[in-house]
C-alpha positions as CSV (number, residue, x, y, z in Angstrom):
1,M,5.4,161.7,155.4
2,S,3.5,160.0,152.7
3,Y,4.2,156.9,151.9
4,P,5.9,154.8,149.8
5,C,9.2,156.6,151.1
6,T,11.1,158.0,148.6
7,K,14.9,157.4,148.0
8,T,15.6,160.6,150.8
9,D,13.8,158.8,152.9
10,L,15.5,155.7,152.9
11,V,18.9,157.2,153.1
12,A,17.8,159.4,156.0
13,F,16.4,155.7,157.4
14,K,20.0,153.9,156.6
15,D,21.5,157.0,158.3
16,A,19.9,157.1,161.2
17,A,20.4,153.1,161.7
18,V,24.1,153.4,161.3
19,D,24.4,155.9,163.7
20,I,22.6,154.4,166.4
21,A,24.2,151.1,166.1
22,K,27.3,152.6,166.3
23,H,25.9,154.3,169.4
24,C,24.7,151.2,170.9
25,G,27.6,148.9,169.7
26,H,29.8,151.1,172.5
27,V,27.3,150.0,175.0
28,I,27.3,146.4,174.5
29,K,31.4,146.3,174.0
30,E,31.7,148.0,177.2
31,A,29.0,145.1,179.1
32,F,30.6,142.4,176.9
33,Y,33.3,141.0,179.7
34,Q,31.1,142.3,182.7
35,P,28.6,140.2,185.0
36,K,25.0,140.2,183.5
37,S,21.7,140.2,185.2
38,V,19.9,137.5,183.0
39,D,16.3,136.6,182.4
40,T,14.5,133.9,180.4
41,K,11.4,134.4,178.1
42,S,9.5,131.9,176.0
43,C,11.7,128.9,177.7
44,A,15.1,128.0,179.8
45,T,17.1,128.9,176.4
46,D,15.6,132.0,175.3
47,L,17.6,134.9,177.1
48,V,17.4,138.1,177.7
49,T,20.2,140.5,179.2
50,E,19.4,144.2,181.0
51,T,21.7,145.4,177.9
52,D,19.0,143.7,175.4
53,R,16.4,145.7,177.2
54,K,18.9,149.2,177.4
55,V,19.6,148.9,173.9
56,E,16.5,148.2,172.4
57,Q,14.9,151.2,174.8
58,M,17.6,153.5,173.4
59,I,17.1,152.4,169.9
60,H,13.4,153.0,170.1
61,S,13.4,156.2,171.9
62,Y,16.2,157.3,169.1
63,L,14.2,156.5,165.7
64,K,11.0,157.9,167.7
65,E,12.6,161.2,168.1
66,K,13.8,160.7,164.4
67,F,11.2,159.5,162.7
68,P,8.0,160.4,164.8
69,D,5.4,158.3,162.1
70,S,7.8,155.3,162.4
71,E,6.5,151.9,164.4
72,F,8.7,150.0,166.3
73,I,9.2,146.1,167.1
74,G,11.7,145.2,169.2
75,E,12.3,141.4,170.3
76,E,12.6,142.2,173.9
77,T,9.2,144.8,174.2
78,F,7.4,141.8,172.0
79,A,8.7,139.6,174.5
80,D,7.3,141.7,177.4
81,T,3.9,142.8,175.8
82,G,3.3,139.7,173.2
83,S,1.9,141.9,170.6
84,Y,3.0,144.5,168.0
85,K,1.3,146.3,164.9
86,V,2.4,146.6,161.6
87,L,0.4,149.4,160.2
88,D,1.5,151.3,156.6
89,N,4.0,153.5,158.4
90,P,7.4,152.8,157.8
91,T,8.2,150.0,160.6
92,W,12.0,149.0,162.2
93,V,11.9,145.8,163.6
94,V,14.8,145.2,166.1
95,D,17.1,142.5,167.7
96,P,19.5,144.3,170.1
97,I,21.8,142.2,170.8
98,D,21.7,139.2,167.8
99,G,23.2,136.4,170.0
100,T,22.2,136.9,173.4
101,T,23.1,133.2,174.5
102,N,27.0,134.2,173.2
103,F,27.2,137.7,174.8
104,V,25.7,136.1,178.4
105,Q,28.8,133.5,177.8
106,K,31.4,136.0,177.8
């Protein structure tokens, strides 16, 4: 794929994002009222759950299958590795559960 992206590319990106968000939403909803395994990242208030990691991996796998030339920066992946790369390729920046603190408290 050559860049900059075409309108058709952008529509495909949007459609894929909506599709995987709907699928992950079901996973998050199922986990919402369940007991959670919670870890911390950079400090005691920077939380991550098994659902964060699972959903991020689901998103990453889905997007890599659909758009193999795309790059991926995930909040949890970045926390684990401490690094990322931004290239000319389209780059997905993902926060799997925005509001993990609220998610944990349910």
